[in-house]
All heavy atoms as a GROMACS GRO file, in nm:
protein
  575
    1MET      N    1   1.457   1.376  -2.966
    1MET     CA    2   1.385   1.256  -2.930
    1MET      C    3   1.427   1.146  -3.027
    1MET      O    4   1.435   1.167  -3.148
    1MET     CB    5   1.235   1.280  -2.938
    1MET     CG    6   1.156   1.153  -2.920
    1MET     SD    7   0.975   1.162  -2.920
    1MET     CE    8   0.933   1.298  -3.016
    2LEU      N    9   1.453   1.028  -2.972
    2LEU     CA   10   1.485   0.911  -3.054
    2LEU      C   11   1.369   0.813  -3.045
    2LEU      O   12   1.311   0.793  -2.938
    2LEU     CB   13   1.612   0.843  -3.004
    2LEU     CG   14   1.741   0.924  -3.013
    2LEU    CD1   15   1.855   0.848  -2.948
    2LEU    CD2   16   1.774   0.954  -3.157
    3VAL      N   17   1.337   0.751  -3.158
    3VAL     CA   18   1.229   0.653  -3.163
    3VAL      C   19   1.288   0.520  -3.209
    3VAL      O   20   1.356   0.514  -3.311
    3VAL     CB   21   1.117   0.698  -3.259
    3VAL    CG1   22   1.007   0.594  -3.263
    3VAL    CG2   23   1.061   0.833  -3.216
    4PHE      N   24   1.262   0.417  -3.130
    4PHE     CA   25   1.305   0.281  -3.163
    4PHE      C   26   1.181   0.195  -3.176
    4PHE      O   27   1.086   0.211  -3.100
    4PHE     CB   28   1.392   0.222  -3.052
    4PHE     CG   29   1.523   0.293  -3.032
    4PHE    CD1   30   1.534   0.399  -2.943
    4PHE    CD2   31   1.636   0.252  -3.101
    4PHE    CE1   32   1.654   0.463  -2.923
    4PHE    CE2   33   1.758   0.316  -3.082
    4PHE     CZ   34   1.767   0.422  -2.993
    5ASP      N   35   1.182   0.102  -3.272
    5ASP     CA   36   1.070   0.007  -3.273
    5ASP      C   37   1.107  -0.108  -3.180
    5ASP      O   38   1.219  -0.123  -3.136
    5ASP     CB   39   1.034  -0.039  -3.414
    5ASP     CG   40   1.144  -0.114  -3.484
    5ASP    OD1   41   1.220  -0.185  -3.418
    5ASP    OD2   42   1.152  -0.104  -3.609
    6ILE      N   43   1.008  -0.187  -3.147
    6ILE     CA   44   1.024  -0.292  -3.047
    6ILE      C   45   1.131  -0.394  -3.087
    6ILE      O   46   1.204  -0.443  -3.002
    6ILE     CB   47   0.889  -0.360  -3.014
    6ILE    CG1   48   0.898  -0.444  -2.886
    6ILE    CG2   49   0.839  -0.444  -3.129
    6ILE    CD1   50   0.909  -0.364  -2.762
    7SER      N   51   1.144  -0.421  -3.215
    7SER     CA   52   1.245  -0.518  -3.257
    7SER      C   53   1.386  -0.464  -3.235
    7SER      O   54   1.476  -0.537  -3.193
    7SER     CB   55   1.225  -0.560  -3.403
    7SER     OG   56   1.238  -0.449  -3.488
    8ASP      N   57   1.408  -0.332  -3.258
    8ASP     CA   58   1.537  -0.270  -3.229
    8ASP      C   59   1.567  -0.276  -3.079
    8ASP      O   60   1.680  -0.302  -3.038
    8ASP     CB   61   1.542  -0.124  -3.274
    8ASP     CG   62   1.543  -0.111  -3.425
    8ASP    OD1   63   1.585  -0.206  -3.492
    8ASP    OD2   64   1.501  -0.004  -3.474
    9PHE      N   65   1.464  -0.251  -2.999
    9PHE     CA   66   1.480  -0.255  -2.855
    9PHE      C   67   1.521  -0.395  -2.809
    9PHE      O   68   1.611  -0.411  -2.728
    9PHE     CB   69   1.350  -0.212  -2.786
    9PHE     CG   70   1.355  -0.218  -2.636
    9PHE    CD1   71   1.434  -0.129  -2.565
    9PHE    CD2   72   1.280  -0.310  -2.567
    9PHE    CE1   73   1.439  -0.134  -2.426
    9PHE    CE2   74   1.286  -0.316  -2.428
    9PHE     CZ   75   1.365  -0.226  -2.358
   10LYS      N   76   1.456  -0.496  -2.866
   10LYS     CA   77   1.489  -0.634  -2.827
   10LYS      C   78   1.630  -0.673  -2.872
   10LYS      O   79   1.700  -0.744  -2.801
   10LYS     CB   80   1.388  -0.731  -2.888
   10LYS     CG   81   1.251  -0.723  -2.823
   10LYS     CD   82   1.155  -0.819  -2.891
   10LYS     CE   83   1.017  -0.812  -2.831
   10LYS     NZ   84   0.922  -0.902  -2.900
   11LYS      N   85   1.671  -0.625  -2.988
   11LYS     CA   86   1.803  -0.660  -3.042
   11LYS      C   87   1.917  -0.594  -2.966
   11LYS      O   88   2.020  -0.654  -2.944
   11LYS     CB   89   1.813  -0.620  -3.190
   11LYS     CG   90   1.744  -0.714  -3.284
   11LYS     CD   91   1.775  -0.672  -3.426
   11LYS     CE   92   1.646  -0.643  -3.497
   11LYS     NZ   93   1.662  -0.591  -3.631
   12ASP      N   94   1.899  -0.468  -2.930
   12ASP     CA   95   2.009  -0.393  -2.869
   12ASP      C   96   1.958  -0.308  -2.753
   12ASP      O   97   1.963  -0.184  -2.757
   12ASP     CB   98   2.077  -0.307  -2.974
   12ASP     CG   99   2.219  -0.270  -2.936
   12ASP    OD1  100   2.259  -0.296  -2.820
   12ASP    OD2  101   2.290  -0.215  -3.021
   13THR      N  102   1.914  -0.375  -2.648
   13THR     CA  103   1.859  -0.307  -2.531
   13THR      C  104   1.959  -0.210  -2.469
   13THR      O  105   1.924  -0.098  -2.431
   13THR     CB  106   1.813  -0.411  -2.426
   13THR    OG1  107   1.722  -0.501  -2.488
   13THR    CG2  108   1.744  -0.344  -2.310
   14ALA      N  109   2.085  -0.250  -2.460
   14ALA     CA  110   2.187  -0.165  -2.399
   14ALA      C  111   2.200  -0.033  -2.475
   14ALA      O  112   2.213   0.074  -2.414
   14ALA     CB  113   2.321  -0.237  -2.395
   15LYS      N  114   2.196  -0.039  -2.608
   15LYS     CA  115   2.205   0.083  -2.689
   15LYS      C  116   2.089   0.177  -2.659
   15LYS      O  117   2.108   0.298  -2.645
   15LYS     CB  118   2.207   0.045  -2.837
   15LYS     CG  119   2.207   0.162  -2.931
   15LYS     CD  120   2.200   0.115  -3.075
   15LYS     CE  121   2.180   0.229  -3.172
   15LYS     NZ  122   2.164   0.182  -3.310
   16VAL      N  123   1.969   0.121  -2.647
   16VAL     CA  124   1.850   0.202  -2.620
   16VAL      C  125   1.862   0.265  -2.481
   16VAL      O  126   1.837   0.385  -2.464
   16VAL     CB  127   1.722   0.119  -2.632
   16VAL    CG1  128   1.600   0.201  -2.594
   16VAL    CG2  129   1.708   0.064  -2.774
   17PHE      N  130   1.903   0.186  -2.381
   17PHE     CA  131   1.918   0.241  -2.246
   17PHE      C  132   2.023   0.352  -2.243
   17PHE      O  133   2.003   0.456  -2.180
   17PHE     CB  134   1.956   0.132  -2.146
   17PHE     CG  135   1.840   0.044  -2.105
   17PHE    CD1  136   1.862  -0.088  -2.072
   17PHE    CD2  137   1.711   0.092  -2.099
   17PHE    CE1  138   1.757  -0.169  -2.032
   17PHE    CE2  139   1.606   0.012  -2.060
   17PHE     CZ  140   1.629  -0.119  -2.027
   18ASN      N  141   2.134   0.332  -2.312
   18ASN     CA  142   2.238   0.435  -2.316
   18ASN      C  143   2.189   0.562  -2.384
   18ASN      O  144   2.230   0.672  -2.347
   18ASN     CB  145   2.364   0.382  -2.385
   18ASN     CG  146   2.441   0.287  -2.297
   18ASN    OD1  147   2.437   0.296  -2.175
   18ASN    ND2  148   2.510   0.193  -2.359
   19ALA      N  149   2.102   0.549  -2.482
   19ALA     CA  150   2.048   0.666  -2.552
   19ALA      C  151   1.966   0.755  -2.460
   19ALA      O  152   1.958   0.876  -2.481
   19ALA     CB  153   1.963   0.621  -2.672
   20THR      N  154   1.909   0.697  -2.353
   20THR     CA  155   1.826   0.777  -2.260
   20THR      C  156   1.908   0.877  -2.181
   20THR      O  157   1.853   0.970  -2.125
   20THR     CB  158   1.749   0.688  -2.162
   20THR    OG1  159   1.841   0.621  -2.076
   20THR    CG2  160   1.660   0.589  -2.233
   21LYS      N  161   2.042   0.859  -2.178
   21LYS     CA  162   2.126   0.951  -2.102
   21LYS      C  163   2.131   1.089  -2.166
   21LYS      O  164   2.153   1.188  -2.097
   21LYS     CB  165   2.268   0.894  -2.090
   21LYS     CG  166   2.273   0.768  -2.006
   21LYS     CD  167   2.413   0.710  -2.004
   21LYS     CE  168   2.414   0.579  -1.927
   21LYS     NZ  169   2.547   0.516  -1.930
   22LYS      N  170   2.109   1.096  -2.298
   22LYS     CA  171   2.120   1.224  -2.368
   22LYS      C  172   1.992   1.264  -2.441
   22LYS      O  173   1.979   1.377  -2.485
   22LYS     CB  174   2.234   1.217  -2.470
   22LYS     CG  175   2.369   1.198  -2.407
   22LYS     CD  176   2.477   1.192  -2.512
   22LYS     CE  177   2.612   1.169  -2.446
   22LYS     NZ  178   2.719   1.156  -2.544
   23ASN      N  179   1.899   1.169  -2.460
   23ASN     CA  180   1.779   1.196  -2.541
   23ASN      C  181   1.655   1.140  -2.476
   23ASN      O  182   1.662   1.047  -2.397
   23ASN     CB  183   1.793   1.128  -2.679
   23ASN     CG  184   1.911   1.177  -2.757
   23ASN    OD1  185   1.911   1.288  -2.806
   23ASN    ND2  186   2.013   1.093  -2.768
   24GLU      N  187   1.542   1.196  -2.515
   24GLU     CA  188   1.415   1.134  -2.481
   24GLU      C  189   1.398   1.014  -2.574
   24GLU      O  190   1.424   1.025  -2.694
   24GLU     CB  191   1.301   1.232  -2.502
   24GLU     CG  192   1.166   1.178  -2.462
   24GLU     CD  193   1.057   1.282  -2.477
   24GLU    OE1  194   1.001   1.292  -2.587
   24GLU    OE2  195   1.030   1.353  -2.378
   25VAL      N  196   1.359   0.900  -2.522
   25VAL     CA  197   1.348   0.779  -2.602
   25VAL      C  198   1.205   0.728  -2.601
   25VAL      O  199   1.144   0.714  -2.495
   25VAL     CB  200   1.444   0.669  -2.550
   25VAL    CG1  201   1.419   0.537  -2.620
   25VAL    CG2  202   1.589   0.712  -2.569
   26ILE      N  203   1.153   0.702  -2.720
   26ILE     CA  204   1.020   0.644  -2.737
   26ILE      C  205   1.038   0.507  -2.800
   26ILE      O  206   1.113   0.491  -2.897
   26ILE     CB  207   0.930   0.732  -2.828
   26ILE    CG1  208   0.919   0.874  -2.772
   26ILE    CG2  209   0.794   0.668  -2.849
   26ILE    CD1  210   0.848   0.887  -2.641
   27ILE      N  211   0.966   0.408  -2.748
   27ILE     CA  212   0.968   0.273  -2.806
   27ILE      C  213   0.829   0.248  -2.864
   27ILE      O  214   0.728   0.259  -2.794
   27ILE     CB  215   1.003   0.168  -2.700
   27ILE    CG1  216   1.142   0.197  -2.644
   27ILE    CG2  217   0.996   0.028  -2.760
   27ILE    CD1  218   1.179   0.115  -2.524
   28LYS      N  219   0.826   0.217  -2.993
   28LYS     CA  220   0.699   0.192  -3.062
   28LYS      C  221   0.675   0.041  -3.067
   28LYS      O  222   0.759  -0.033  -3.117
   28LYS     CB  223   0.704   0.247  -3.204
   28LYS     CG  224   0.714   0.398  -3.208
   28LYS     CD  225   0.720   0.449  -3.348
   28LYS     CE  226   0.594   0.481  -3.402
   28LYS     NZ  227   0.504   0.572  -3.408
   29ASN      N  228   0.562  -0.002  -3.016
   29ASN     CA  229   0.526  -0.142  -3.016
   29ASN      C  230   0.454  -0.176  -3.147
   29ASN      O  231   0.403  -0.088  -3.216
   29ASN     CB  232   0.436  -0.173  -2.896
   29ASN     CG  233   0.437  -0.318  -2.858
   29ASN    OD1  234   0.494  -0.402  -2.925
   29ASN    ND2  235   0.373  -0.348  -2.746
   30ASN      N  236   0.450  -0.304  -3.180
   30ASN     CA  237   0.385  -0.348  -3.305
   30ASN      C  238   0.236  -0.318  -3.308
   30ASN      O  239   0.179  -0.304  -3.416
   30ASN     CB  240   0.408  -0.499  -3.325
   30ASN     CG  241   0.554  -0.530  -3.350
   30ASN    OD1  242   0.630  -0.447  -3.399
   30ASN    ND2  243   0.594  -0.651  -3.314
   31ASP      N  244   0.172  -0.310  -3.191
   31ASP     CA  245   0.028  -0.283  -3.188
   31ASP      C  246  -0.004  -0.134  -3.196
   31ASP      O  247  -0.119  -0.094  -3.186
   31ASP     CB  248  -0.034  -0.345  -3.062
   31ASP     CG  249   0.013  -0.280  -2.933
   31ASP    OD1  250   0.092  -0.184  -2.938
   31ASP    OD2  251  -0.029  -0.328  -2.825
   32GLY      N  252   0.100  -0.050  -3.215
   32GLY     CA  253   0.078   0.093  -3.229
   32GLY      C  254   0.096   0.171  -3.099
   32GLY      O  255   0.095   0.294  -3.101
   33SER      N  256   0.110   0.103  -2.987
   33SER     CA  257   0.129   0.174  -2.861
   33SER      C  258   0.273   0.222  -2.850
   33SER      O  259   0.365   0.165  -2.908
   33SER     CB  260   0.093   0.084  -2.742
   33SER     OG  261   0.168  -0.035  -2.746
   34ASN      N  262   0.291   0.332  -2.778
   34ASN     CA  263   0.422   0.393  -2.760
   34ASN      C  264   0.455   0.399  -2.611
   34ASN      O  265   0.367   0.422  -2.528
   34ASN     CB  266   0.425   0.534  -2.817
   34ASN     CG  267   0.404   0.534  -2.965
   34ASN    OD1  268   0.463   0.455  -3.037
   34ASN    ND2  269   0.320   0.625  -3.013
   35TYR      N  270   0.584   0.385  -2.580
   35TYR     CA  271   0.630   0.390  -2.443
   35TYR      C  272   0.748   0.485  -2.434
   35TYR      O  273   0.839   0.481  -2.516
   35TYR     CB  274   0.672   0.250  -2.395
   35TYR     CG  275   0.558   0.152  -2.400
   35TYR    CD1  276   0.534   0.077  -2.515
   35TYR    CD2  277   0.474   0.137  -2.291
   35TYR    CE1  278   0.428  -0.011  -2.520
   35TYR    CE2  279   0.368   0.048  -2.296
   35TYR     CZ  280   0.345  -0.025  -2.410
   35TYR     OH  281   0.240  -0.112  -2.417
   36LYS      N  282   0.747   0.570  -2.332
   36LYS     CA  283   0.857   0.662  -2.310
   36LYS      C  284   0.952   0.599  -2.209
   36LYS      O  285   0.909   0.554  -2.102
   36LYS     CB  286   0.804   0.795  -2.256
   36LYS     CG  287   0.910   0.898  -2.231
   36LYS     CD  288   0.844   1.026  -2.181
   36LYS     CE  289   0.947   1.130  -2.148
   36LYS     NZ  290   0.882   1.252  -2.095
   37LEU      N  291   1.078   0.594  -2.243
   37LEU     CA  292   1.179   0.535  -2.157
   37LEU      C  293   1.269   0.646  -2.106
   37LEU      O  294   1.323   0.724  -2.184
   37LEU     CB  295   1.260   0.432  -2.235
   37LEU     CG  296   1.361   0.350  -2.159
   37LEU    CD1  297   1.292   0.262  -2.054
   37LEU    CD2  298   1.440   0.262  -2.255
   38GLN      N  299   1.282   0.656  -1.973
   38GLN     CA  300   1.369   0.757  -1.916
   38GLN      C  301   1.439   0.702  -1.793
   38GLN      O  302   1.380   0.623  -1.720
   38GLN     CB  303   1.292   0.885  -1.883
   38GLN     CG  304   1.180   0.867  -1.784
   38GLN     CD  305   1.096   0.992  -1.772
   38GLN    OE1  306   1.080   1.066  -1.867
   38GLN    NE2  307   1.043   1.015  -1.654
   39PRO      N  308   1.562   0.743  -1.771
   39PRO     CA  309   1.635   0.693  -1.654
   39PRO      C  310   1.582   0.756  -1.525
   39PRO      O  311   1.528   0.867  -1.527
   39PRO     CB  312   1.779   0.736  -1.681
   39PRO     CG  313   1.767   0.854  -1.770
   39PRO     CD  314   1.642   0.833  -1.852
   40ILE      N  315   1.599   0.684  -1.416
   40ILE     CA  316   1.564   0.736  -1.284
   40ILE      C  317   1.694   0.786  -1.221
   40ILE      O  318   1.789   0.709  -1.209
   40ILE     CB  319   1.500   0.627  -1.197
   40ILE    CG1  320   1.372   0.576  -1.262
   40ILE    CG2  321   1.472   0.679  -1.056
   40ILE    CD1  322   1.317   0.451  -1.199
   41PRO      N  323   1.699   0.912  -1.182
   41PRO     CA  324   1.822   0.963  -1.121
   41PRO      C  325   1.859   0.884  -0.995
   41PRO      O  326   1.771   0.837  -0.921
   41PRO     CB  327   1.788   1.108  -1.084
   41PRO     CG  328   1.671   1.143  -1.171
   41PRO     CD  329   1.597   1.015  -1.193
   42LYS      N  330   1.989   0.868  -0.972
   42LYS     CA  331   2.035   0.795  -0.854
   42LYS      C  332   1.981   0.860  -0.728
   42LYS      O  333   1.975   0.982  -0.717
   42LYS     CB  334   2.187   0.793  -0.850
   42LYS     CG  335   2.248   0.705  -0.955
   42LYS     CD  336   2.399   0.701  -0.944
   42LYS     CE  337   2.452   0.610  -1.054
   42LYS     NZ  338   2.598   0.599  -1.049
   43GLY      N  339   1.940   0.776  -0.634
   43GLY     CA  340   1.887   0.826  -0.508
   43GLY      C  341   1.741   0.865  -0.515
   43GLY      O  342   1.685   0.914  -0.418
   44LYS      N  343   1.678   0.844  -0.629
   44LYS     CA  344   1.536   0.878  -0.645
   44LYS      C  345   1.454   0.751  -0.657
   44LYS      O  346   1.503   0.646  -0.693
   44LYS     CB  347   1.514   0.962  -0.771
   44LYS     CG  348   1.580   1.096  -0.769
   44LYS     CD  349   1.497   1.194  -0.692
   44LYS     CE  350   1.556   1.333  -0.702
   44LYS     NZ  351   1.466   1.432  -0.653
   45SER      N  352   1.327   0.762  -0.628
   45SER     CA  353   1.233   0.653  -0.644
   45SER      C  354   1.147   0.679  -0.766
   45SER      O  355   1.113   0.794  -0.794
   45SER     CB  356   1.143   0.642  -0.520
   45SER     OG  357   1.031   0.559  -0.546
   46PRO      N  358   1.107   0.575  -0.839
   46PRO     CA  359   1.017   0.598  -0.953
   46PRO      C  360   0.881   0.650  -0.909
   46PRO      O  361   0.804   0.700  -0.988
   46PRO     CB  362   1.006   0.460  -1.019
   46PRO     CG  363   1.055   0.363  -0.920
   46PRO     CD  364   1.146   0.436  -0.826
   47PHE      N  365   0.853   0.643  -0.779
   47PHE     CA  366   0.724   0.689  -0.727
   47PHE      C  367   0.729   0.831  -0.672
   47PHE      O  368   0.630   0.881  -0.620
   47PHE     CB  369   0.674   0.593  -0.619
   47PHE     CG  370   0.652   0.454  -0.670
   47PHE    CD1  371   0.736   0.352  -0.635
   47PHE    CD2  372   0.547   0.426  -0.757
   47PHE    CE1  373   0.718   0.223  -0.683
   47PHE    CE2  374   0.527   0.298  -0.806
   47PHE     CZ  375   0.613   0.197  -0.769
   48ASP      N  376   0.845   0.898  -0.683
   48ASP     CA  377   0.857   1.033  -0.629
   48ASP      C  378   0.758   1.131  -0.690
   48ASP      O  379   0.714   1.223  -0.623
   48ASP     CB  380   1.000   1.087  -0.649
   48ASP     CG  381   1.097   1.028  -0.548
   48ASP    OD1  382   1.052   0.967  -0.449
   48ASP    OD2  383   1.219   1.042  -0.570
   49GLY      N  384   0.721   1.114  -0.816
   49GLY     CA  385   0.629   1.207  -0.881
   49GLY      C  386   0.482   1.172  -0.863
   49GLY      O  387   0.395   1.244  -0.911
   50VAL      N  388   0.453   1.063  -0.792
   50VAL     CA  389   0.315   1.019  -0.775
   50VAL      C  390   0.254   1.093  -0.656
   50VAL      O  391   0.310   1.092  -0.546
   50VAL     CB  392   0.308   0.866  -0.751
   50VAL    CG1  393   0.165   0.821  -0.726
   50VAL    CG2  394   0.370   0.793  -0.868
   51PRO      N  395   0.139   1.159  -0.675
   51PRO     CA  396   0.077   1.229  -0.563
   51PRO      C  397   0.037   1.131  -0.451
   51PRO      O  398  -0.004   1.019  -0.478
   51PRO     CB  399  -0.048   1.292  -0.623
   51PRO     CG  400  -0.038   1.276  -0.770
   51PRO     CD  401   0.063   1.171  -0.798
   52ARG      N  402   0.053   1.175  -0.330
   52ARG     CA  403   0.020   1.092  -0.214
   52ARG      C  404  -0.117   1.129  -0.160
   52ARG      O  405  -0.160   1.244  -0.168
   52ARG     CB  406   0.125   1.108  -0.106
   52ARG     CG  407   0.258   1.051  -0.149
   52ARG     CD  408   0.368   1.091  -0.051
   52ARG     NE  409   0.495   1.027  -0.082
   52ARG     CZ  410   0.582   1.071  -0.170
   52ARG    NH1  411   0.555   1.179  -0.240
   52ARG    NH2  412   0.695   1.008  -0.191
   53ILE      N  413  -0.182   1.030  -0.101
   53ILE     CA  414  -0.312   1.052  -0.039
   53ILE      C  415  -0.298   1.022   0.110
   53ILE      O  416  -0.252   0.914   0.147
   53ILE     CB  417  -0.420   0.959  -0.100
   53ILE    CG1  418  -0.432   0.985  -0.248
   53ILE    CG2  419  -0.553   0.976  -0.029
   53ILE    CD1  420  -0.521   0.885  -0.322
   54LYS      N  421  -0.336   1.115   0.194
   54LYS     CA  422  -0.334   1.093   0.338
   54LYS      C  423  -0.459   1.016   0.377
   54LYS      O  424  -0.571   1.065   0.361
   54LYS     CB  425  -0.332   1.226   0.413
   54LYS     CG  426  -0.198   1.294   0.413
   54LYS     CD  427  -0.106   1.219   0.506
   54LYS     CE  428  -0.005   1.311   0.567
   54LYS     NZ  429   0.085   1.242   0.655
   55LEU      N  430  -0.440   0.893   0.423
   55LEU     CA  431  -0.555   0.810   0.462
   55LEU      C  432  -0.580   0.811   0.612
   55LEU      O  433  -0.686   0.771   0.657
   55LEU     CB  434  -0.532   0.666   0.415
   55LEU     CG  435  -0.524   0.645   0.264
   55LEU    CD1  436  -0.494   0.499   0.233
   55LEU    CD2  437  -0.653   0.686   0.197
   56GLY      N  438  -0.480   0.851   0.688
   56GLY     CA  439  -0.497   0.854   0.832
   56GLY      C  440  -0.491   0.716   0.897
   56GLY      O  441  -0.546   0.697   1.005
   57ILE      N  442  -0.429   0.619   0.828
   57ILE     CA  443  -0.413   0.486   0.887
   57ILE      C  444  -0.264   0.449   0.882
   57ILE      O  445  -0.189   0.501   0.801
   57ILE     CB  446  -0.498   0.378   0.817
   57ILE    CG1  447  -0.460   0.363   0.670
   57ILE    CG2  448  -0.645   0.408   0.832
   57ILE    CD1  449  -0.532   0.250   0.599
   58THR      N  450  -0.227   0.359   0.970
   58THR     CA  451  -0.087   0.320   0.980
   58THR      C  452  -0.056   0.206   0.884
   58THR      O  453  -0.146   0.139   0.832
   58THR     CB  454  -0.053   0.275   1.122
   58THR    OG1  455  -0.125   0.154   1.150
   58THR    CG2  456  -0.088   0.381   1.224
   59THR      N  457   0.073   0.183   0.866
   59THR     CA  458   0.118   0.070   0.784
   59THR      C  459   0.067  -0.060   0.844
   59THR      O  460   0.024  -0.150   0.772
   59THR     CB  461   0.272   0.068   0.776
   59THR    OG1  462   0.316   0.193   0.723
   59THR    CG2  463   0.322  -0.046   0.690
   60GLN      N  464   0.073  -0.072   0.976
   60GLN     CA  465   0.026  -0.193   1.043
   60GLN      C  466  -0.123  -0.217   1.014
   60GLN      O  467  -0.164  -0.330   0.991
   60GLN     CB  468   0.050  -0.184   1.194
   60GLN     CG  469   0.013  -0.311   1.269
   60GLN     CD  470   0.088  -0.434   1.220
   60GLN    OE1  471   0.206  -0.428   1.188
   60GLN    NE2  472   0.019  -0.545   1.210
   61GLU      N  473  -0.204  -0.112   1.014
   61GLU     CA  474  -0.346  -0.128   0.983
   61GLU      C  475  -0.366  -0.176   0.839
   61GLU      O  476  -0.453  -0.259   0.813
   61GLU     CB  477  -0.420   0.005   1.007
   61GLU     CG  478  -0.430   0.041   1.154
   61GLU     CD  479  -0.484   0.180   1.176
   61GLU    OE1  480  -0.441   0.274   1.104
   61GLU    OE2  481  -0.568   0.196   1.265
   62ILE      N  482  -0.287  -0.125   0.748
   62ILE     CA  483  -0.296  -0.169   0.608
   62ILE      C  484  -0.262  -0.316   0.597
   62ILE      O  485  -0.331  -0.394   0.530
   62ILE     CB  486  -0.205  -0.083   0.518
   62ILE    CG1  487  -0.255   0.061   0.513
   62ILE    CG2  488  -0.196  -0.143   0.378
   62ILE    CD1  489  -0.160   0.158   0.447
   63VAL      N  490  -0.155  -0.359   0.666
   63VAL     CA  491  -0.113  -0.500   0.664
   63VAL      C  492  -0.226  -0.587   0.720
   63VAL      O  493  -0.257  -0.693   0.664
   63VAL     CB  494   0.018  -0.519   0.743
   63VAL    CG1  495   0.048  -0.666   0.762
   63VAL    CG2  496   0.133  -0.449   0.672
   64GLU      N  497  -0.288  -0.546   0.830
   64GLU     CA  498  -0.397  -0.623   0.889
   64GLU      C  499  -0.515  -0.635   0.793
   64GLU      O  500  -0.576  -0.742   0.780
   64GLU     CB  501  -0.442  -0.559   1.020
   64GLU     CG  502  -0.342  -0.574   1.132
   64GLU     CD  503  -0.380  -0.495   1.256
   64GLU    OE1  504  -0.496  -0.452   1.268
   64GLU    OE2  505  -0.290  -0.475   1.340
   65ILE      N  506  -0.548  -0.527   0.724
   65ILE     CA  507  -0.660  -0.528   0.628
   65ILE      C  508  -0.630  -0.627   0.516
   65ILE      O  509  -0.715  -0.706   0.476
   65ILE     CB  510  -0.686  -0.386   0.572
   65ILE    CG1  511  -0.742  -0.296   0.682
   65ILE    CG2  512  -0.779  -0.392   0.452
   65ILE    CD1  513  -0.741  -0.149   0.648
   66ILE      N  514  -0.507  -0.626   0.465
   66ILE     CA  515  -0.469  -0.718   0.358
   66ILE      C  516  -0.476  -0.862   0.406
   66ILE      O  517  -0.528  -0.950   0.337
   66ILE     CB  518  -0.329  -0.684   0.304
   66ILE    CG1  519  -0.334  -0.549   0.231
   66ILE    CG2  520  -0.276  -0.794   0.211
   66ILE    CD1  521  -0.199  -0.492   0.194
   67ARG      N  522  -0.424  -0.887   0.527
   67ARG     CA  523  -0.428  -1.025   0.582
   67ARG      C  524  -0.572  -1.073   0.598
   67ARG      O  525  -0.602  -1.187   0.567
   67ARG     CB  526  -0.352  -1.031   0.713
   67ARG     CG  527  -0.203  -1.028   0.693
   67ARG     CD  528  -0.129  -1.057   0.821
   67ARG     NE  529   0.015  -1.057   0.794
   67ARG     CZ  530   0.107  -1.005   0.871
   67ARG    NH1  531   0.072  -0.949   0.986
   67ARG    NH2  532   0.233  -1.009   0.836
   68GLU      N  533  -0.658  -0.986   0.647
   68GLU     CA  534  -0.799  -1.023   0.665
   68GLU      C  535  -0.864  -1.054   0.530
   68GLU      O  536  -0.941  -1.151   0.518
   68GLU     CB  537  -0.876  -0.911   0.735
   68GLU     CG  538  -0.844  -0.896   0.882
   68GLU     CD  539  -0.913  -0.775   0.944
   68GLU    OE1  540  -1.004  -0.716   0.882
   68GLU    OE2  541  -0.874  -0.739   1.057
   69SER      N  542  -0.832  -0.975   0.429
   69SER     CA  543  -0.894  -0.998   0.298
   69SER      C  544  -0.844  -1.127   0.235
   69SER      O  545  -0.917  -1.195   0.164
   69SER     CB  546  -0.866  -0.880   0.204
   69SER     OG  547  -0.730  -0.876   0.165
   70ARG      N  548  -0.718  -1.164   0.263
   70ARG     CA  549  -0.663  -1.289   0.208
   70ARG      C  550  -0.708  -1.411   0.287
   70ARG      O  551  -0.703  -1.522   0.233
   70ARG     CB  552  -0.511  -1.282   0.208
   70ARG     CG  553  -0.458  -1.183   0.107
   70ARG     CD  554  -0.308  -1.180   0.109
   70ARG     NE  555  -0.257  -1.089   0.007
   70ARG     CZ  556  -0.132  -1.056  -0.006
   70ARG    NH1  557  -0.041  -1.105   0.077
   70ARG    NH2  558  -0.094  -0.973  -0.100
   71ALA      N  559  -0.750  -1.394   0.407
   71ALA     CA  560  -0.791  -1.507   0.491
   71ALA      C  561  -0.913  -1.577   0.431
   71ALA      O  562  -0.930  -1.698   0.447
   71ALA     CB  563  -0.821  -1.461   0.632
   72GLY      N  564  -0.996  -1.504   0.359
   72GLY     CA  565  -1.116  -1.562   0.301
   72GLY      C  566  -1.092  -1.637   0.171
   72GLY      O  567  -1.180  -1.698   0.115
   73ILE      N  568  -0.969  -1.631   0.122
   73ILE     CA  569  -0.938  -1.694  -0.007
   73ILE      C  570  -0.908  -1.840   0.011
   73ILE      O  571  -0.851  -1.889   0.097
   73ILE     CB  572  -0.818  -1.624  -0.075
   73ILE    CG1  573  -0.856  -1.481  -0.106
   73ILE    CG2  574  -0.775  -1.696  -0.199
   73ILE    CD1  575  -0.743  -1.397  -0.165
   0.00000   0.00000   0.00000
C-alpha cells in the first residue's frame, strides 16, 4: 500500500494514478480523512459493485416522477 498526502497528489497526479496499477493507494487529506484510489478495469462501470434494488417501475416512470417534482420549483 502506498500513502500520499494531498499536496503530493496535487503536485504529481499522474504519478499517483500510475501507482494504482501495481499498489493500493491511499490519499490522506489535511483534515485527517483518507481516500482509497483504485483504477476501474476497462469495460467495467464504477457502479458494478453497488447492490441493485428492484422497484418494479420503468425508466419512463422515473423520468415522469422527476419531471413532476421539478415542475413545482
